[in-house]
N, CA, C, O and the ligand as a Tripos MOL2 file, in Angstrom:
@<TRIPOS>MOLECULE
protein
  293   291    74     0     0
PROTEIN
NO_CHARGES

@<TRIPOS>ATOM
      1 N           0.8390   -1.1880    0.0000 N.3       1 MET1
      2 CA          0.0000    0.0000    0.0000 C.3       1 MET1
      3 C           0.8790    1.2450    0.0000 C.2       1 MET1
      4 O           1.8560    1.3310    0.7440 O.2       1 MET1
      5 N           0.5270    2.1820   -0.8240 N.am      2 GLY2
      6 CA          1.3350    3.3890   -0.9550 C.3       2 GLY2
      7 C           1.0650    4.3820    0.1550 C.2       2 GLY2
      8 O           0.2800    4.1170    1.0660 O.2       2 GLY2
      9 N           1.7130    5.5120    0.0750 N.am      3 PRO3
     10 CA          1.5000    6.5310    1.1050 C.3       3 PRO3
     11 C           0.0840    7.0810    1.0600 C.2       3 PRO3
     12 O          -0.4890    7.2290   -0.0190 O.2       3 PRO3
     13 N          -0.4760    7.3800    2.2030 N.am      4 VAL4
     14 CA         -1.8200    7.9430    2.2830 C.3       4 VAL4
     15 C          -1.7840    9.2160    3.1160 C.2       4 VAL4
     16 O          -0.9280    9.4000    3.9810 O.2       4 VAL4
     17 N          -2.7380   10.0800    2.8280 N.am      5 TRP5
     18 CA         -2.8960   11.2940    3.6150 C.3       5 TRP5
     19 C          -3.9720   11.0760    4.6510 C.2       5 TRP5
     20 O          -4.9650   10.3910    4.4010 O.2       5 TRP5
     21 N          -3.7700   11.6610    5.8160 N.am      6 LYS6
     22 CA         -4.7780   11.5540    6.8510 C.3       6 LYS6
     23 C          -4.6540   12.7740    7.7510 C.2       6 LYS6
     24 O          -3.5750   13.3420    7.9160 O.2       6 LYS6
     25 N          -5.7930   13.1630    8.3330 N.am      7 LEU7
     26 CA         -5.7450   14.2610    9.2830 C.3       7 LEU7
     27 C          -5.2640   13.7350   10.6230 C.2       7 LEU7
     28 O          -5.7400   12.7040   11.0980 O.2       7 LEU7
     29 N          -4.3390   14.4290   11.2210 N.am      8 VAL8
     30 CA         -3.8750   14.0240   12.5400 C.3       8 VAL8
     31 C          -4.2250   15.1300   13.5320 C.2       8 VAL8
     32 O          -4.0870   16.3160   13.2330 O.2       8 VAL8
     33 N          -4.6750   14.7280   14.7030 N.am      9 SER9
     34 CA         -5.0150   15.7090   15.7230 C.3       9 SER9
     35 C          -3.8450   15.8690   16.6860 C.2       9 SER9
     36 O          -2.8830   15.1020   16.6480 O.2       9 SER9
     37 N          -3.9400   16.8540   17.5300 N.am     10 GLY10
     38 CA         -2.8480   17.1230   18.4610 C.3      10 GLY10
     39 C          -1.8420   18.0780   17.8480 C.2      10 GLY10
     40 O          -1.9570   18.4710   16.6870 O.2      10 GLY10
     41 N          -0.8720   18.4370   18.6380 N.am     11 LYS11
     42 CA          0.1150   19.4120   18.1610 C.3      11 LYS11
     43 C           1.2340   18.7190   17.3970 C.2      11 LYS11
     44 O           1.7890   17.7150   17.8430 O.2      11 LYS11
     45 N           1.5490   19.2770   16.2420 N.am     12 HIS12
     46 CA          2.6380   18.7460   15.4330 C.3      12 HIS12
     47 C           3.4330   19.9100   14.8780 C.2      12 HIS12
     48 O           2.9410   21.0310   14.7490 O.2      12 HIS12
     49 N           4.6580   19.6100   14.5600 N.am     13 GLN13
     50 CA          5.4800   20.6240   13.9200 C.3      13 GLN13
     51 C           5.5190   20.3290   12.4320 C.2      13 GLN13
     52 O           5.8060   19.2060   12.0170 O.2      13 GLN13
     53 N           5.2320   21.3340   11.6440 N.am     14 CYS14
     54 CA          5.2520   21.1680   10.2010 C.3      14 CYS14
     55 C           6.6630   20.7640    9.7580 C.2      14 CYS14
     56 O           7.6510   21.3900   10.1410 O.2      14 CYS14
     57 N           6.7330   19.7100    8.9490 N.am     15 ASP15
     58 CA          8.0380   19.2100    8.5280 C.3      15 ASP15
     59 C           8.6910   20.0950    7.4730 C.2      15 ASP15
     60 O           9.8630   19.9150    7.1430 O.2      15 ASP15
     61 N           7.9400   21.0390    6.9520 N.am     16 ARG16
     62 CA          8.5140   21.8710    5.9130 C.3      16 ARG16
     63 C           8.8850   23.2530    6.4370 C.2      16 ARG16
     64 O          10.0070   23.7110    6.2210 O.2      16 ARG16
     65 N           7.9530   23.9290    7.1300 N.am     17 CYS17
     66 CA          8.2490   25.2910    7.5600 C.3      17 CYS17
     67 C           8.5000   25.3740    9.0610 C.2      17 CYS17
     68 O           8.9120   26.4240    9.5560 O.2      17 CYS17
     69 N           8.2600   24.2910    9.7950 N.am     18 GLY18
     70 CA          8.5890   24.2800   11.2100 C.3      18 GLY18
     71 C           7.5460   24.9160   12.1060 C.2      18 GLY18
     72 O           7.7400   24.9900   13.3190 O.2      18 GLY18
     73 N           6.4470   25.3750   11.5370 N.am     19 ARG19
     74 CA          5.3870   25.9970   12.3100 C.3      19 ARG19
     75 C           4.6930   24.9440   13.1760 C.2      19 ARG19
     76 O           4.5620   23.7880   12.7710 O.2      19 ARG19
     77 N           4.2540   25.3440   14.3540 N.am     20 GLU20
     78 CA          3.5120   24.3970   15.1820 C.3      20 GLU20
     79 C           2.0380   24.4830   14.8080 C.2      20 GLU20
     80 O           1.4520   25.5650   14.7960 O.2      20 GLU20
     81 N           1.4540   23.3440   14.5060 N.am     21 VAL21
     82 CA          0.0990   23.3230   13.9670 C.3      21 VAL21
     83 C          -0.7110   22.2340   14.6490 C.2      21 VAL21
     84 O          -0.1670   21.2850   15.2150 O.2      21 VAL21
     85 N          -2.0370   22.3980   14.5790 N.am     22 GLU22
     86 CA         -2.9310   21.4150   15.1850 C.3      22 GLU22
     87 C          -3.9020   20.8900   14.1490 C.2      22 GLU22
     88 O          -4.3730   21.6380   13.2920 O.2      22 GLU22
     89 N          -4.1990   19.6110   14.2260 N.am     23 ARG23
     90 CA         -5.1460   18.9740   13.3090 C.3      23 ARG23
     91 C          -4.8080   19.3050   11.8650 C.2      23 ARG23
     92 O          -5.4750   20.1160   11.2230 O.2      23 ARG23
     93 N          -3.7880   18.6790   11.3790 N.am     24 VAL24
     94 CA         -3.2520   18.9780   10.0660 C.3      24 VAL24
     95 C          -3.0690   17.6880    9.2710 C.2      24 VAL24
     96 O          -3.1140   16.5970    9.8390 O.2      24 VAL24
     97 N          -2.8640   17.8060    7.9640 N.am     25 PRO25
     98 CA         -2.6470   16.6080    7.1500 C.3      25 PRO25
     99 C          -1.2560   16.0250    7.3660 C.2      25 PRO25
    100 O          -0.2690   16.7460    7.5110 O.2      25 PRO25
    101 N          -1.2130   14.7130    7.3830 N.am     26 ALA26
    102 CA          0.0590   14.0120    7.4840 C.3      26 ALA26
    103 C           0.0930   12.9540    6.4000 C.2      26 ALA26
    104 O          -0.9420   12.4000    6.0280 O.2      26 ALA26
    105 N           1.2580   12.6800    5.9040 N.am     27 VAL27
    106 CA          1.3930   11.5990    4.9440 C.3      27 VAL27
    107 C           2.1190   10.4660    5.6560 C.2      27 VAL27
    108 O           3.0930   10.6810    6.3780 O.2      27 VAL27
    109 N           1.6200    9.2550    5.4340 N.am     28 GLY28
    110 CA          2.2300    8.1170    6.1080 C.3      28 GLY28
    111 C           1.6990    6.8220    5.5470 C.2      28 GLY28
    112 O           1.1900    6.7780    4.4270 O.2      28 GLY28
    113 N           1.8180    5.7810    6.3220 N.am     29 ARG29
    114 CA          1.4070    4.4660    5.8790 C.3      29 ARG29
    115 C           0.5040    3.8230    6.9190 C.2      29 ARG29
    116 O           0.5630    4.1340    8.1090 O.2      29 ARG29
    117 N          -0.3390    2.9090    6.4270 N.am     30 VAL30
    118 CA         -1.1650    2.1440    7.3450 C.3      30 VAL30
    119 C          -0.4650    0.8100    7.5920 C.2      30 VAL30
    120 O          -0.2830    0.0080    6.6750 O.2      30 VAL30
    121 N          -0.0810    0.5910    8.8310 N.am     31 VAL31
    122 CA          0.5910   -0.6400    9.2230 C.3      31 VAL31
    123 C          -0.2790   -1.3180   10.2680 C.2      31 VAL31
    124 O          -0.5850   -0.7280   11.3040 O.2      31 VAL31
    125 N          -0.6800   -2.5630    9.9980 N.am     32 ASP32
    126 CA         -1.5860   -3.2880   10.9040 C.3      32 ASP32
    127 C          -2.8210   -2.4570   11.2250 C.2      32 ASP32
    128 O          -3.2660   -2.4080   12.3720 O.2      32 ASP32
    129 N          -3.3630   -1.8140   10.2210 N.am     33 PHE33
    130 CA         -4.5900   -1.0210   10.3290 C.3      33 PHE33
    131 C          -4.4100    0.2260   11.1900 C.2      33 PHE33
    132 O          -5.3950    0.8760   11.5390 O.2      33 PHE33
    133 N          -3.1820    0.5680   11.5360 N.am     34 VAL34
    134 CA         -2.9260    1.7840   12.3100 C.3      34 VAL34
    135 C          -2.1330    2.7400   11.4310 C.2      34 VAL34
    136 O          -1.1340    2.3660   10.8170 O.2      34 VAL34
    137 N          -2.5990    3.9710   11.3860 N.am     35 PHE35
    138 CA         -1.9260    4.9670   10.5700 C.3      35 PHE35
    139 C          -0.6590    5.4420   11.2620 C.2      35 PHE35
    140 O          -0.6920    5.8710   12.4150 O.2      35 PHE35
    141 N           0.4570    5.3630   10.5480 N.am     36 ARG36
    142 CA          1.7380    5.8500   11.0880 C.3      36 ARG36
    143 C           2.1960    7.0320   10.2440 C.2      36 ARG36
    144 O           2.7070    6.8560    9.1380 O.2      36 ARG36
    145 N           2.0080    8.2360   10.7730 N.am     37 PRO37
    146 CA          2.4280    9.4080   10.0020 C.3      37 PRO37
    147 C           3.9470    9.4590    9.8390 C.2      37 PRO37
    148 O           4.6980    9.1760   10.7720 O.2      37 PRO37
    149 N           4.3730    9.8200    8.6540 N.am     38 GLU38
    150 CA          5.8010    9.9520    8.4110 C.3      38 GLU38
    151 C           6.1950   11.4240    8.3420 C.2      38 GLU38
    152 O           7.2460   11.8290    8.8380 O.2      38 GLU38
    153 N           5.3270   12.2100    7.7150 N.am     39 GLU39
    154 CA          5.6100   13.6370    7.6240 C.3      39 GLU39
    155 C           4.3170   14.4060    7.8350 C.2      39 GLU39
    156 O           3.2610   14.0190    7.3340 O.2      39 GLU39
    157 N           4.4080   15.4850    8.5720 N.am     40 VAL40
    158 CA          3.2430   16.2990    8.9130 C.3      40 VAL40
    159 C           3.4430   17.6860    8.3230 C.2      40 VAL40
    160 O           4.5380   18.2460    8.3820 O.2      40 VAL40
    161 N           2.3780   18.2330    7.7570 N.am     41 TYR41
    162 CA          2.4770   19.5570    7.1510 C.3      41 TYR41
    163 C           1.3320   20.4410    7.5930 C.2      41 TYR41
    164 O           0.2400   19.9590    7.8910 O.2      41 TYR41
    165 N           1.5860   21.7410    7.6330 N.am     42 CYS42
    166 CA          0.5030   22.6940    7.8220 C.3      42 CYS42
    167 C          -0.2490   22.7820    6.4920 C.2      42 CYS42
    168 O           0.2140   22.2760    5.4700 O.2      42 CYS42
    169 N          -1.4100   23.4310    6.5220 N.am     43 TRP43
    170 CA         -2.2510   23.4450    5.3130 C.3      43 TRP43
    171 C          -1.5590   24.1500    4.1560 C.2      43 TRP43
    172 O          -1.7100   23.7590    2.9990 O.2      43 TRP43
    173 N          -0.8180   25.1670    4.4710 N.am     44 GLU44
    174 CA         -0.1160   25.9030    3.4200 C.3      44 GLU44
    175 C           0.8780   24.9960    2.6960 C.2      44 GLU44
    176 O           0.9160   24.9530    1.4660 O.2      44 GLU44
    177 N           1.6670   24.2870    3.4660 N.am     45 CYS45
    178 CA          2.6640   23.4020    2.8700 C.3      45 CYS45
    179 C           1.9970   22.1910    2.2270 C.2      45 CYS45
    180 O           2.4970   21.6470    1.2430 O.2      45 CYS45
    181 N           0.8820   21.7800    2.7830 N.am     46 TYR46
    182 CA          0.1480   20.6600    2.1970 C.3      46 TYR46
    183 C          -0.2770   20.9970    0.7740 C.2      46 TYR46
    184 O          -0.1250   20.1880   -0.1410 O.2      46 TYR46
    185 N          -0.8100   22.2020    0.6020 N.am     47 ASP47
    186 CA         -1.2140   22.6350   -0.7280 C.3      47 ASP47
    187 C          -0.0300   22.6260   -1.6810 C.2      47 ASP47
    188 O          -0.1530   22.2790   -2.8560 O.2      47 ASP47
    189 N           1.1090   23.0130   -1.1520 N.am     48 TYR48
    190 CA          2.3000   23.0860   -1.9780 C.3      48 TYR48
    191 C           2.8080   21.6950   -2.3220 C.2      48 TYR48
    192 O           3.2620   21.4500   -3.4400 O.2      48 TYR48
    193 N           2.7310   20.7970   -1.3700 N.am     49 ILE49
    194 CA          3.4230   19.5200   -1.4920 C.3      49 ILE49
    195 C           2.5550   18.4220   -2.0910 C.2      49 ILE49
    196 O           3.0670   17.4290   -2.6080 O.2      49 ILE49
    197 N           1.2430   18.6020   -2.0210 N.am     50 LYS50
    198 CA          0.3270   17.5460   -2.4460 C.3      50 LYS50
    199 C           0.6230   17.0020   -3.8420 C.2      50 LYS50
    200 O           0.6630   15.7840   -4.0180 O.2      50 LYS50
    201 N           0.8330   17.8660   -4.8420 N.am     51 PRO51
    202 CA          1.1250   17.3040   -6.1790 C.3      51 PRO51
    203 C           2.4630   16.5880   -6.2360 C.2      51 PRO51
    204 O           2.7480   15.8630   -7.1900 O.2      51 PRO51
    205 N           3.2850   16.7940   -5.2100 N.am     52 LEU52
    206 CA          4.6220   16.1990   -5.2170 C.3      52 LEU52
    207 C           4.7320   15.0410   -4.2420 C.2      52 LEU52
    208 O           5.8310   14.6370   -3.8600 O.2      52 LEU52
    209 N           3.5690   14.5040   -3.8410 N.am     53 VAL53
    210 CA          3.6030   13.5340   -2.7470 C.3      53 VAL53
    211 C           4.4750   12.3250   -3.0770 C.2      53 VAL53
    212 O           5.0480   11.7120   -2.1760 O.2      53 VAL53
    213 N           4.5780   11.9870   -4.3320 N.am     54 ASP54
    214 CA          5.3960   10.8350   -4.6970 C.3      54 ASP54
    215 C           6.8770   11.0880   -4.4340 C.2      54 ASP54
    216 O           7.6460   10.1550   -4.2040 O.2      54 ASP54
    217 N           7.2640   12.3570   -4.4710 N.am     55 THR55
    218 CA          8.6600   12.6430   -4.1740 C.3      55 THR55
    219 C           8.8540   12.8640   -2.6800 C.2      55 THR55
    220 O           9.9750   12.8040   -2.1760 O.2      55 THR55
    221 N           7.7490   13.1230   -1.9740 N.am     56 VAL56
    222 CA          7.8500   13.2870   -0.5220 C.3      56 VAL56
    223 C           8.0250   11.9260    0.1430 C.2      56 VAL56
    224 O           8.8260   11.7710    1.0650 O.2      56 VAL56
    225 N           7.2710   10.9510   -0.3340 N.am     57 ALA57
    226 CA          7.3250    9.6160    0.2630 C.3      57 ALA57
    227 C           7.6010    8.5930   -0.8340 C.2      57 ALA57
    228 O           6.6940    7.8960   -1.2880 O.2      57 ALA57
    229 N           8.8350    8.5120   -1.2430 N.am     58 PRO58
    230 CA          9.1610    7.6720   -2.3960 C.3      58 PRO58
    231 C           9.4160    6.2070   -2.0420 C.2      58 PRO58
    232 O           9.8310    5.4380   -2.9090 O.2      58 PRO58
    233 N           9.1820    5.8040   -0.8050 N.am     59 VAL59
    234 CA          9.5090    4.4410   -0.3850 C.3      59 VAL59
    235 C           8.6370    3.4410   -1.1260 C.2      59 VAL59
    236 O           7.4170    3.5910   -1.1860 O.2      59 VAL59
    237 N           9.2470    2.4610   -1.6660 N.am     60 SER60
    238 CA          8.5060    1.4520   -2.4100 C.3      60 SER60
    239 C           8.1700    0.2740   -1.5060 C.2      60 SER60
    240 O           8.9590   -0.1090   -0.6430 O.2      60 SER60
    241 N           6.9870   -0.2930   -1.7200 N.am     61 ASP61
    242 CA          6.5880   -1.4520   -0.9380 C.3      61 ASP61
    243 C           7.1160   -2.7420   -1.5430 C.2      61 ASP61
    244 O           7.0120   -3.8070   -0.9360 O.2      61 ASP61
    245 N           7.6790   -2.6450   -2.7360 N.am     62 ASP62
    246 CA          8.1590   -3.8340   -3.4260 C.3      62 ASP62
    247 C           9.5750   -4.1630   -2.9590 C.2      62 ASP62
    248 O          10.5160   -3.4410   -3.2890 O.2      62 ASP62
    249 N           9.7340   -5.2310   -2.2050 N.am     63 PRO63
    250 CA         11.0740   -5.5440   -1.7000 C.3      63 PRO63
    251 C          11.9730   -6.1780   -2.7630 C.2      63 PRO63
    252 O          13.1740   -6.3460   -2.5530 O.2      63 PRO63
    253 N          11.3770   -6.5250   -3.9030 N.am     64 TYR64
    254 CA         12.1580   -7.1980   -4.9410 C.3      64 TYR64
    255 C          12.4220   -6.2530   -6.0950 C.2      64 TYR64
    256 O          12.0120   -6.5050   -7.2290 O.2      64 TYR64
    257 N          13.0940   -5.1920   -5.8040 N.am     65 GLN65
    258 CA         13.4090   -4.2430   -6.8610 C.3      65 GLN65
    259 C          14.5480   -4.8160   -7.7120 C.2      65 GLN65
    260 O          15.4370   -5.5100   -7.2180 O.2      65 GLN65
    261 N          14.4840   -4.4970   -9.0050 N.am     66 PRO66
    262 CA         15.5530   -5.0080   -9.8590 C.3      66 PRO66
    263 C          16.9080   -4.4440   -9.4430 C.2      66 PRO66
    264 O          17.0330   -3.2700   -9.0960 O.2      66 PRO66
    265 N          17.8910   -5.2880   -9.4840 N.am     67 VAL67
    266 CA         19.2410   -4.8440   -9.1380 C.3      67 VAL67
    267 C          19.8530   -4.1880  -10.3620 C.2      67 VAL67
    268 O          19.9480   -4.7990  -11.4270 O.2      67 VAL67
    269 N          20.2650   -2.9480  -10.2030 N.am     68 THR68
    270 CA         20.7970   -2.2300  -11.3440 C.3      68 THR68
    271 C          22.3330   -2.3210  -11.3840 C.2      68 THR68
    272 O          22.9680   -2.0250  -12.3960 O.2      68 THR68
    273 N          22.8940   -2.7360  -10.2620 N.am     69 ARG69
    274 CA         24.3460   -2.8040  -10.1930 C.3      69 ARG69
    275 C          24.7200   -4.0740   -9.4130 C.2      69 ARG69
    276 O          24.0820   -4.3510   -8.3970 O.2      69 ARG69
    277 N          25.6830   -4.8260   -9.8200 N.am     70 PRO70
    278 CA         26.0640   -6.0040   -9.0620 C.3      70 PRO70
    279 C          26.5910   -5.6170   -7.6860 C.2      70 PRO70
    280 O          27.2790   -4.6060   -7.5430 O.2      70 PRO70
    281 N          26.2690   -6.4240   -6.6700 N.am     71 ALA71
    282 CA         26.6840   -6.1130   -5.3110 C.3      71 ALA71
    283 C          28.1970   -6.1770   -5.1930 C.2      71 ALA71
    284 O          28.8130   -5.3830   -4.4820 O.2      71 ALA71
    285 N          28.7940   -7.1500   -5.9110 N.am     72 ILE72
    286 CA         30.2580   -7.2600   -5.8910 C.3      72 ILE72
    287 C          30.7780   -6.8610   -7.2720 C.2      72 ILE72
    288 O          30.4730   -7.5310   -8.2580 O.2      72 ILE72
    289 N          31.5350   -5.8110   -7.3540 N.am     73 PRO73
    290 CA         32.0070   -5.3450   -8.6700 C.3      73 PRO73
    291 C          33.0090   -6.3110   -9.3010 C.2      73 PRO73
    292 O          33.4970   -6.0620  -10.4030 O.2      73 PRO73
    293 ZN          4.2980   24.3680    6.8770 Zn       74 ZN74
@<TRIPOS>BOND
     1     1     2 1
     2     2     3 1
     3     3     4 2
     4     3     5 am
     5     5     6 1
     6     6     7 1
     7     7     8 2
     8     7     9 am
     9     9    10 1
    10    10    11 1
    11    11    12 2
    12    11    13 am
    13    13    14 1
    14    14    15 1
    15    15    16 2
    16    15    17 am
    17    17    18 1
    18    18    19 1
    19    19    20 2
    20    19    21 am
    21    21    22 1
    22    22    23 1
    23    23    24 2
    24    23    25 am
    25    25    26 1
    26    26    27 1
    27    27    28 2
    28    27    29 am
    29    29    30 1
    30    30    31 1
    31    31    32 2
    32    31    33 am
    33    33    34 1
    34    34    35 1
    35    35    36 2
    36    35    37 am
    37    37    38 1
    38    38    39 1
    39    39    40 2
    40    39    41 am
    41    41    42 1
    42    42    43 1
    43    43    44 2
    44    43    45 am
    45    45    46 1
    46    46    47 1
    47    47    48 2
    48    47    49 am
    49    49    50 1
    50    50    51 1
    51    51    52 2
    52    51    53 am
    53    53    54 1
    54    54    55 1
    55    55    56 2
    56    55    57 am
    57    57    58 1
    58    58    59 1
    59    59    60 2
    60    59    61 am
    61    61    62 1
    62    62    63 1
    63    63    64 2
    64    63    65 am
    65    65    66 1
    66    66    67 1
    67    67    68 2
    68    67    69 am
    69    69    70 1
    70    70    71 1
    71    71    72 2
    72    71    73 am
    73    73    74 1
    74    74    75 1
    75    75    76 2
    76    75    77 am
    77    77    78 1
    78    78    79 1
    79    79    80 2
    80    79    81 am
    81    81    82 1
    82    82    83 1
    83    83    84 2
    84    83    85 am
    85    85    86 1
    86    86    87 1
    87    87    88 2
    88    87    89 am
    89    89    90 1
    90    90    91 1
    91    91    92 2
    92    91    93 am
    93    93    94 1
    94    94    95 1
    95    95    96 2
    96    95    97 am
    97    97    98 1
    98    98    99 1
    99    99   100 2
   100    99   101 am
   101   101   102 1
   102   102   103 1
   103   103   104 2
   104   103   105 am
   105   105   106 1
   106   106   107 1
   107   107   108 2
   108   107   109 am
   109   109   110 1
   110   110   111 1
   111   111   112 2
   112   111   113 am
   113   113   114 1
   114   114   115 1
   115   115   116 2
   116   115   117 am
   117   117   118 1
   118   118   119 1
   119   119   120 2
   120   119   121 am
   121   121   122 1
   122   122   123 1
   123   123   124 2
   124   123   125 am
   125   125   126 1
   126   126   127 1
   127   127   128 2
   128   127   129 am
   129   129   130 1
   130   130   131 1
   131   131   132 2
   132   131   133 am
   133   133   134 1
   134   134   135 1
   135   135   136 2
   136   135   137 am
   137   137   138 1
   138   138   139 1
   139   139   140 2
   140   139   141 am
   141   141   142 1
   142   142   143 1
   143   143   144 2
   144   143   145 am
   145   145   146 1
   146   146   147 1
   147   147   148 2
   148   147   149 am
   149   149   150 1
   150   150   151 1
   151   151   152 2
   152   151   153 am
   153   153   154 1
   154   154   155 1
   155   155   156 2
   156   155   157 am
   157   157   158 1
   158   158   159 1
   159   159   160 2
   160   159   161 am
   161   161   162 1
   162   162   163 1
   163   163   164 2
   164   163   165 am
   165   165   166 1
   166   166   167 1
   167   167   168 2
   168   167   169 am
   169   169   170 1
   170   170   171 1
   171   171   172 2
   172   171   173 am
   173   173   174 1
   174   174   175 1
   175   175   176 2
   176   175   177 am
   177   177   178 1
   178   178   179 1
   179   179   180 2
   180   179   181 am
   181   181   182 1
   182   182   183 1
   183   183   184 2
   184   183   185 am
   185   185   186 1
   186   186   187 1
   187   187   188 2
   188   187   189 am
   189   189   190 1
   190   190   191 1
   191   191   192 2
   192   191   193 am
   193   193   194 1
   194   194   195 1
   195   195   196 2
   196   195   197 am
   197   197   198 1
   198   198   199 1
   199   199   200 2
   200   199   201 am
   201   201   202 1
   202   202   203 1
   203   203   204 2
   204   203   205 am
   205   205   206 1
   206   206   207 1
   207   207   208 2
   208   207   209 am
   209   209   210 1
   210   210   211 1
   211   211   212 2
   212   211   213 am
   213   213   214 1
   214   214   215 1
   215   215   216 2
   216   215   217 am
   217   217   218 1
   218   218   219 1
   219   219   220 2
   220   219   221 am
   221   221   222 1
   222   222   223 1
   223   223   224 2
   224   223   225 am
   225   225   226 1
   226   226   227 1
   227   227   228 2
   228   227   229 am
   229   229   230 1
   230   230   231 1
   231   231   232 2
   232   231   233 am
   233   233   234 1
   234   234   235 1
   235   235   236 2
   236   235   237 am
   237   237   238 1
   238   238   239 1
   239   239   240 2
   240   239   241 am
   241   241   242 1
   242   242   243 1
   243   243   244 2
   244   243   245 am
   245   245   246 1
   246   246   247 1
   247   247   248 2
   248   247   249 am
   249   249   250 1
   250   250   251 1
   251   251   252 2
   252   251   253 am
   253   253   254 1
   254   254   255 1
   255   255   256 2
   256   255   257 am
   257   257   258 1
   258   258   259 1
   259   259   260 2
   260   259   261 am
   261   261   262 1
   262   262   263 1
   263   263   264 2
   264   263   265 am
   265   265   266 1
   266   266   267 1
   267   267   268 2
   268   267   269 am
   269   269   270 1
   270   270   271 1
   271   271   272 2
   272   271   273 am
   273   273   274 1
   274   274   275 1
   275   275   276 2
   276   275   277 am
   277   277   278 1
   278   278   279 1
   279   279   280 2
   280   279   281 am
   281   281   282 1
   282   282   283 1
   283   283   284 2
   284   283   285 am
   285   285   286 1
   286   286   287 1
   287   287   288 2
   288   287   289 am
   289   289   290 1
   290   290   291 1
   291   291   292 2
@<TRIPOS>SUBSTRUCTURE
     1 MET1         2 RESIDUE 1 A MET
     2 GLY2         6 RESIDUE 1 A GLY
     3 PRO3        10 RESIDUE 1 A PRO
     4 VAL4        14 RESIDUE 1 A VAL
     5 TRP5        18 RESIDUE 1 A TRP
     6 LYS6        22 RESIDUE 1 A LYS
     7 LEU7        26 RESIDUE 1 A LEU
     8 VAL8        30 RESIDUE 1 A VAL
     9 SER9        34 RESIDUE 1 A SER
    10 GLY10       38 RESIDUE 1 A GLY
    11 LYS11       42 RESIDUE 1 A LYS
    12 HIS12       46 RESIDUE 1 A HIS
    13 GLN13       50 RESIDUE 1 A GLN
    14 CYS14       54 RESIDUE 1 A CYS
    15 ASP15       58 RESIDUE 1 A ASP
    16 ARG16       62 RESIDUE 1 A ARG
    17 CYS17       66 RESIDUE 1 A CYS
    18 GLY18       70 RESIDUE 1 A GLY
    19 ARG19       74 RESIDUE 1 A ARG
    20 GLU20       78 RESIDUE 1 A GLU
    21 VAL21       82 RESIDUE 1 A VAL
    22 GLU22       86 RESIDUE 1 A GLU
    23 ARG23       90 RESIDUE 1 A ARG
    24 VAL24       94 RESIDUE 1 A VAL
    25 PRO25       98 RESIDUE 1 A PRO
    26 ALA26      102 RESIDUE 1 A ALA
    27 VAL27      106 RESIDUE 1 A VAL
    28 GLY28      110 RESIDUE 1 A GLY
    29 ARG29      114 RESIDUE 1 A ARG
    30 VAL30      118 RESIDUE 1 A VAL
    31 VAL31      122 RESIDUE 1 A VAL
    32 ASP32      126 RESIDUE 1 A ASP
    33 PHE33      130 RESIDUE 1 A PHE
    34 VAL34      134 RESIDUE 1 A VAL
    35 PHE35      138 RESIDUE 1 A PHE
    36 ARG36      142 RESIDUE 1 A ARG
    37 PRO37      146 RESIDUE 1 A PRO
    38 GLU38      150 RESIDUE 1 A GLU
    39 GLU39      154 RESIDUE 1 A GLU
    40 VAL40      158 RESIDUE 1 A VAL
    41 TYR41      162 RESIDUE 1 A TYR
    42 CYS42      166 RESIDUE 1 A CYS
    43 TRP43      170 RESIDUE 1 A TRP
    44 GLU44      174 RESIDUE 1 A GLU
    45 CYS45      178 RESIDUE 1 A CYS
    46 TYR46      182 RESIDUE 1 A TYR
    47 ASP47      186 RESIDUE 1 A ASP
    48 TYR48      190 RESIDUE 1 A TYR
    49 ILE49      194 RESIDUE 1 A ILE
    50 LYS50      198 RESIDUE 1 A LYS
    51 PRO51      202 RESIDUE 1 A PRO
    52 LEU52      206 RESIDUE 1 A LEU
    53 VAL53      210 RESIDUE 1 A VAL
    54 ASP54      214 RESIDUE 1 A ASP
    55 THR55      218 RESIDUE 1 A THR
    56 VAL56      222 RESIDUE 1 A VAL
    57 ALA57      226 RESIDUE 1 A ALA
    58 PRO58      230 RESIDUE 1 A PRO
    59 VAL59      234 RESIDUE 1 A VAL
    60 SER60      238 RESIDUE 1 A SER
    61 ASP61      242 RESIDUE 1 A ASP
    62 ASP62      246 RESIDUE 1 A ASP
    63 PRO63      250 RESIDUE 1 A PRO
    64 TYR64      254 RESIDUE 1 A TYR
    65 GLN65      258 RESIDUE 1 A GLN
    66 PRO66      262 RESIDUE 1 A PRO
    67 VAL67      266 RESIDUE 1 A VAL
    68 THR68      270 RESIDUE 1 A THR
    69 ARG69      274 RESIDUE 1 A ARG
    70 PRO70      278 RESIDUE 1 A PRO
    71 ALA71      282 RESIDUE 1 A ALA
    72 ILE72      286 RESIDUE 1 A ILE
    73 PRO73      290 RESIDUE 1 A PRO
    74 ZN74       293 GROUP 0 **** ****
């Protein structure tokens, strides 16, 4: 499952501008049906970052990525 956005309550520090914000969007993953936020943003930064979410959370769930370089040269 890819990264998802969710509203998080409580006080958080925006990961982009450092502002302290409450009840803001966070991007993260659902692990065992529990949302684990990875990055939290204020609404201003959320608007800015939303179209770029793939570059914000580029972690792939596929553990079998093709090897592009041999481990031993
Ligand atoms: Zn911000």
